[in-house]
N, C-alpha and C positions, 0 to 999 in steps of 0.2 A: 504494501499500497502507500502509495506516493503523498507525500504531503507539500503545498504550496500556501506560504502565508504572504498577501501582498501587500505592497506599502500604500499608507494613505496620498501621499505625490508619488507622481509618474505611476498610476495603476493600469494604464492600458496598455505600455509599452512594457510594463512587468508581466502582466495577461497574454499579452500577444506573445514574447518573447516563450514562456511558458508552454504554451498552448503549443509555440510551433515545434518545442520539442518534444514533449510527449505524443503528439501528431505523425512526427518525423521517426518516433521509435514504437510504433504501434501500440497504444498505453490504451485500453482501454476507456470511459469516463468511470465505470463502477470503479476503479483503482485507482484513484486522484480525489482526495479531499483537500478542497478548497477552501480559504478563510483567507479574512485579514487583521489588521493587527489586532484588533476587537477579541478575535476567535482565540477561544480555549484550547492549549494545545495535544496534540495527543499521543502516547507515549509508546504505541506500534507501528508508528505511520513514519517515512523514510522521505527526510528533507531535501537527498541531494539529489539532482537532476537528472533524466535520464540519461542515457548515451546512446549512438549511434542513428540510425535512421537516413535517408534520401532527402530529396528536395518537397518541399509542400507548395500545393495550388490553393489557393485561396479565392474565393469568387470578390471584386471588388463591392457588390451589394453587400457582404456577409460582413465586412470589413468595415463598413458604412455604420452599419447598425452597429459593430460593438463596442465604436468605439462611442457609443450613446451608452448602448446596456450597462457598460461597468463602472456609472458614475450610481447607478440606482441603488438603495439603501438594502433591497435586500440579500439576506445572505449566502442566496442559494443563485445568485447571477451570475459566478463565475463557470458556477457547475451546470448552470443550464447553456451557456454557450458554450461550453466545448463541450456537451453531448448534443447540440446541434449540428456543432464543427465537427463531429463524428459520421453524424448521420450523412453530411456534404458527400466524406468520401465514396459510400456506396451510393447515392440518388444525384441524378445531372442535375449541376449546377443549378440551371436555369427552372429546372422544373420545379425543383424543391423550394427555392427562393420567392419565389410566385403562385406557389399554393396557400391561398387565404382559408383554408380550408385547415390546412394542418396545426393542429393547437400546441405543437413547442413554439412553431413559427410565430402563432398568435401571441401567443404569451411574450417573445419578447420583443414582439410590436406594441403591445400594451406597456410593457418597461421601457418599453424607447420613447415613448408617447408621454409618460409620466416625468420622465427625467426633461423632457424639450420642455415642456409644461410647468416644469418648475423653473427652468435659465429663462421662461419669460418672467414667471413671477419677481427673479431676483433682478433682471433690468428692470422690472416695473420698481422694486419697492425700497429697494440700497435706497438711503436719504445717508446723506454725508453731512457731516459738521466740520468746520473748521478749527485745526487746531495748531496750526501754525505759530509762527511768530511774526508780530505785525513788523512789517518792513524787510521782510526773509525774499531773495531773491526767487524762492518757490512757493506758493502757498502749497500749505500741505491739510488733506483731510482723512478723515475716519467715519468711519459708517460699521453699526453692528448689524448682522443678518444670521435667520437662524431658518437657514435651507431645509427643506423635508428631504432632499437626498445629497449628493457629495457633488456638487455642480462648480463649485466654486474653480477650482482649477480649466474644466473645459469653458466657462464663460466669462474669466477675468481679459482675455484679447477683448471682448467687447467694449469692455471699461478704461482700456491701454489706447483703443481706437477714439471715446469719446472723450477721455480725460488727460490725453496724452502731455499738457502743458502743466501739467502739478502734479504731486507727491500725493499719492493716496493708498488707505491700505482699508482691506474688507475683514472685518473680522468674524468671523463662524466658531461654535465649540467643533468644527472637525476641522477643516484647514483654512488661515487666514492666507489672502493675499495683498503682497506688499510691490507696492510699484513707487522707486525711489528713483530719481535723476537718469527718467528716461529706461529705467531696469527692472521688470517682471520678475518677483521671485514668488516662492511658497514657502511657509511653514505650517509650524502644526495648531490643532487648534489652541483656542483662547478663549480666557473668563470671559464673561461682558463687560466692558469697562464705562468707567465715568465718563463718559464724555461732556465734554461744556458745553451750555446753549452757544447757538447760534444767531447771531443778527440777521441775518437775510432768512431765517426759519416765518419767524412771525410776517414778511413780506412773501412768503409760500404759502401758507395758513392765510394768507389776506386773499391773494391771487382766487385758493382752492374751493375757499368759501362766494367767492363773488361767481364763477365758473358754473356754480351747482346751480341748475335748474331742477324747482320744485314741479313744475306741470309735466316732467319727463321722470318724476321718480319709479324707479321698479326695484323693491328691498331686494326681491331675492336674486333679480340678474346683478345688481352690484357685489352681493355679495360671495356669488357665484364669481366675479373676475378679481373680485378683492376680499377674497376669504378671510375670517375674524382671527384666522392666529397668527397673521402678517400684523395688525392694526398696532398692537402692545409696543412695536418698533419705529409706529409711522406719528409722526406728531401733528399730522390733521385727522390722524381718525380719533379724536379725542373732541372733534364737533361731531363727530358722524349722526351720533345719537341724537344730537337737540336739533342738526338742520332737517334729519326726516321727521323728527315730532313735530315741526313749524313747519313741513312742507306743503298741508292741508291750506293752511293759514297764505303762505306766502301767494300759493296759484292762484287763490283767489282775487287775490288785494294784485295780481298781476294782472288777471283776466280786466279788474276795475277800473284797473287805469290804462290798458289799451287804447291808442288813439283810434277815433273814429274819422271816417272823412267827412270834411265838411257838406254843409247841405248844397252848394255850388256843383261839385266836383258829383257826386252824389245825381243829381237830375243829369249831368254831361253823361254819364254813366249809364243810367236808364234808356239815354236817348239811343246810345249806339246801341244797345241791344233792341229796342224797339225795330231800330233801322233793320237790324239781321233777322227779324223775323217774316215770315211769310204774309205780310197785310197789306195787300192791295185795298187804297181805299178812294183810288179817284173813281171819276162817272166811267160806264162802260163805254160810253164812246174815246175815250181818250184812252184807250187801254191798247188797239193796234197804233198808235204815234210812241206810246212809253214803251210799248216789246221792240219796235224799230231802234230806237234810242238807244238800249240797255247796253250797257259797261259793265254790268256787275259781276263779269267773270273775265278771264281775258281773250274767251274763244271769240269774239266779235272781232278783236283784233286780225285775225284773218280769215274767217266767212267772209261772203258775199255782201250775204246780210241776214236778217233774222226771217225767219219762215214762219207767219201766222198759220192760226187757227182759221177753216172757212169752214163753213154752214150756216145753217139755221142759227138764228141767236136764242131761241129756244125749244133747243133741241129734247127731242124723248132719250137718245141716246148720244154719247160723247167718245171718241175713240180716240185712246190717247195712242202714240205709239214712241219710240225711244226719242230720237235725233234726225234732223235731215241728211239726206246723202246726196250726193252732187250733184244732181237733177233739180232737187227740193232747193238748194242753194243758187242756183242760176237762176232757176225758176221765181223763186218766194212761195211756192205752193207746196203743201205737203202730201207725201202718198202721190206724185206723177213718175217715180224711176220705176226699174224695173219689180221692187218691193211693192211698190203703188198699184201694181199690172196686176202680179198675181190677188192682190188684194181684191184687187175689183173682179178677177173671174173669179175668186171665192164666193164672193162678195152676192155676185149673180145665182152660184147654182143655191145659196143658202137664200136665198129672195131676201137677200137685204140691201134696202136701197140708200146707198154711200149720199145721196144726195138730202138726206131726209134726216142726216146724223151730221154732230161736230166734229170734223175731225185736225187733229193738231198734233203735238209732239211735247214730251215733257222736258225735253231740251230744244232750244229754240235757235241754235249756230250749227254749224256743221264743224264737226272735230275733223282733222284727219292729218297727216303727215304725208310729206311730197317726194315721188320714187319715182326722178325723171321727171316724166311731163305728166305724170298720172300723181292724182290725188287719191291717197289709201287710207278708207274709213278709220277711225278710231275711237275706243269707246270712252264715253263721258265717265271720269270718274266721279267719287260721291260728292264734294266740296261744288263741282258745276251743277248736278245735279241737285243739289237744296237751293244753289242760288237763284238755277231756273223756276225752281219749285212756288216762287213767288207767282210768277208768269201763268200756270196752271193752276195754281188753287185762284184767283183772280176770274178767270176764263171759265172754273165750276162753277163760282159764285155768281156769275153772270149767266150763262147757262141754264143751273139749276137741273141736267139731266136726272131723268129715273135711275139709268145704268151707264156704268162707265166699261168700256171695253180696252183692257190694259194690256198692248201686245209688247211682250219682250221683257227681261230683265229692269230694265231702266224706267220703265213706266209702271212695272209692279211696284220699283222702291219709292218711287217718287208717291205713288197712291196710295200707298199701304206701311211702308217703312219696313219692306224687307225683299228682298230679293233673290234669296236661295230656296233652290226646290221646288225653281217652274215648273219641271213635269210632271212633279207630282200634285203641284197645285191645277195645274193646267184644269179648264173646264169648270172649277167650283167658282164659287161667288163668296167672295169676303168684301168684311166691312173697312172702309177707307178711313183714311184718314179725317175725310170730309163729312163722315157721319152717311155716305151713298154706299148702294153695293157697286164692288166692281169683281168684274169676269175675265180671268184672269189666263189670257193663252199667248200660242205661238206668235213671236211678231215674222211678218214674212219674209223679210230676211234670211230669217232662220232656214226656212224650208226650200232657200236657192239654194244655200251651201250645199245641205246633202247631195250626195253623190251615190248614194247606192238607191235605186230604183224605188224596195219594195218597202225599203224604208221611208224615203220620201212619200210615197205613194199614201203609208198610213199616216205620216202626219199632216200632208195635205187635207187629211180626209178626217183627222182630228179638228183641224184649223177650220175647213168649213161648218161641220157639229159647229163648234161653240159660237161661229157666226151666224149661226141659227137659231141656236139657244139666246144671243142677246138679240136677235128679231121679234122671236116671241116673247121675249120678260118684257120689251117693250108698247107691245102692239100684241097681245094674248089673243085676239080676235080673227088675226089675220093669219095665224099660222097653221102653216099646211098641213093637208090632211095627215100624212104619213109621220105626221109628228107624233106623237102621241104621249111620249116620253116629254115634250119639251111643254106638253101643253099642262100635262100633271104636274109639272115643276111650277108653275105660272101660275097653278090653282092655289098652290100654298104657299106661294110668295107672294104676295100683293105690292102694287107699287110704292115704295117707299118715298116719293118726290114728294120734293118741301112744297111748302105752301106758298 
């Protein structure tokens, strides 16, 4: 049986050299007793190092883990590391070091995490007090800290980088770090010293109290990040209970003292908010001119003109498309291009008279991108749809139809607030934003894009059926004789036309 006693300073190097010797000599874990300076001696163990053996290859990922785990306070940490290292000889390094289900590796990873957390606490909770003589060439400071693990040696470099222009010492019960004249050294543990008061400490406490926000106080979260075990060595901790007790009163005082907007500014904000709402209040005869001069969104910059709706001013049916195409942009009339021609053909089959309906678009300007000499249609975005809803709502208020036919996703969004699931919603009647019934169907341009004949034929039949449903809804007495299911529908759904 071999015994290894590792020193409190330079622990990792000592463990690494011993583990390398034992591994090269093929000494199994159960034949080694690992300990540190606090471990009781064993009468039957041999302190002499093993001899013989060859080169040893150790994966870098294990070394990185061991460099942290050796500073854990668990007395079995050295044995656990060597036992896992022994297993690495028989298992491919990559497989074992990445096996999250391995119990031994999981234990070492937890120990590694605990050590790193303790290092973080040391960096956050060490409080220096000045101990140097006034007028000395280098200022000198000292701090007392009680870590959970043996982390002074691996953490000292952080303080060297941060406080390299002064002398300091961090004293702990285990190992103390001393930095003097630019050189770092370590010594064994130290009893808690009687450090003098520090004039800068009062300034720090004042700052700590002023950055405390009582409205965001979460005691459990604070104690999780700042455990009570460290409070006794933190000068500001003496004020924490009082700040917690006074937090509700201070939060109420902050709310009462919060600044308010002056009345003039409030009225300006209300006016700006009202200007963004869709609420046309002008006379109906002025609506066409207002739409033609619209600059509410950037689409007017490139389009030829705004395309107005057309049809009877008091139509029972309003038909809403998505936006003008190139032919509509040039002519100034809705649904005169290929999509409009397909609509007219389907309307004739469904016995829907377009001349009796009010036809318009959700977006009034043509949106496109230029490719060579062609203008390619582009879909309107949400902002453009919402800006143009100002005009669509005004048209609805003027026409007051019994039913609105929404053709396409853009029209469905503008009228109902939802554009998804168009295929599932097609042929159904929903209540729109204006409180009127909205019949959802395809846009004729969608039918033109279908390349498979059977799919297009079926979609056109559904589109025609929807147009027939719209015609029957607004004029049940003129329903075709073969449309029994449409007659039954209109008998169950009376006209909701506004008075």
